[in-house]
C-alpha positions, 0 to 999 in steps of 0.5 A: 705634578712634575715634568719629565722626559724619557731620561727621567724627571726634569726638576728645574727650568734649565733641565726643561730647556736643555731637554732634546726630547718630548716633555711629558707631565707626570702626576704622582710620578706617573705619566698622564694617560687615558682612562682604562676600560673594556674594549667593547663590541662594534656599534654597541660598545660596552653596553653589555659590560654595563647593563642591565646590572650597572651597579654590579658591573661598574663595581666589577670594572672599578676592581679590575681597572682602578678608580677611574674608568672609561666606557662607551655605550651606543656611541656615548662615552662616559668617564666614571670614578669611585674615588672621593678625592678624584671626584672632588677635583673633577667637580671643583668649581673655581676661576680655573674650573667651571661646569659646562653641560656639553653633549656628553654630560648626563644632564644635557637632554634637559639642559636649560640656560635660564635655570641658573643652578643645576641645569645650566653652565656655571660660567654664565650671567644667569648663574651669577645672577641666580647666586646673588639671591641663593645665599640669603634664601638658604642661609642659617636665618632662612633655614630657621625661619622655614624649619617649623613649616618643614616640621609640619610637613613631616609630621603630617606624613606620620599618619600614613606611615603609622597606617602602613606600619600597622599592616605589618607588611613591607612597602616600597619607600621610594614613592613615599620619599618622593611624595614627602620631598615634593610636598615640602618643596611645594609648600615652601617654594610655591605655597601649594599643598599637594595633598600627598599624605591624605591617605597611603594611596594618595596620587602624586600631583601632576607637577611631581609626576611630570618632573619625576618621569622627566628625570627617569627619561633623561637618565635613559636617553643620556646613557645612549648616543646622540643619535638616540636623543635626536629621535623625533619619537618614542622616549626623546619625544616624550621627554620634550612633551613633559618638559613643555608641560613642566614649564606650563605648570611652573608658570601657572604656579608662579602666577597664582603665588604672585596674585595671592596678595604677596609683596616683594621684600628687600633681599636680606629681609625676604628670607625672614618674613616670606611664607613661601619663596615664590610669593615673596622673592623676586622672579629671578629667585623663583626661576633659579629654584623651580627650573631645577 
């Protein structure tokens, strides 16, 4: 990063003081400018430049405008990059850069201050408290402790995958990965068996269905303007109903785990002795994980 004016680069403090014109910041020798993007249409903006094939259309826009682009769809402005280096700078969190889930953020419709991890701002007391408990809960010793349980959950799914394989037909992997991931999380976090692999057609547990549908609705709502997210009906209303139901289910699961005879353990020992995280860890850690 360097300074410059219309006459050229300003390499010293004396040059900056002596400059009579406006001083600009240059990065890699180029002036700072707004991200480029297609012009768009009235009201809908770039909606039809992006959807319905957003993957192909975004790739086309990156090839035309470069690694950082700007689009506007139905009042929602979005900046995107396909460059890993740029993404690393943008998402770095330090004393100078923090994550704030503002109204333009994709997670804003499901933002939750109490979450303390993925759904909350980083410069908050909730974030700092949650991260006091996260390192010992996810450290190398804790991972080794929970690895056998994780292996058992994966092995339980083999019978279903073997049955699907025996039919010699193609099948959609998404629903089974959703069930396998949530089965493991449910057992390790809540001590609950969702019974997702009793048969190939086993229905996902209600908690899993609620969370999955909430994420799907959030993606749809976040891609549109603020006016859409405020509608008291249709998808925004459905998302609010699902969010309320999700917290009811989570609180019920925590209450069951706490009443199962589990006990609190010292922070550094809990990760090595707990059978599940809700039953043995403090409520702060429970909320940090389960509200994601």
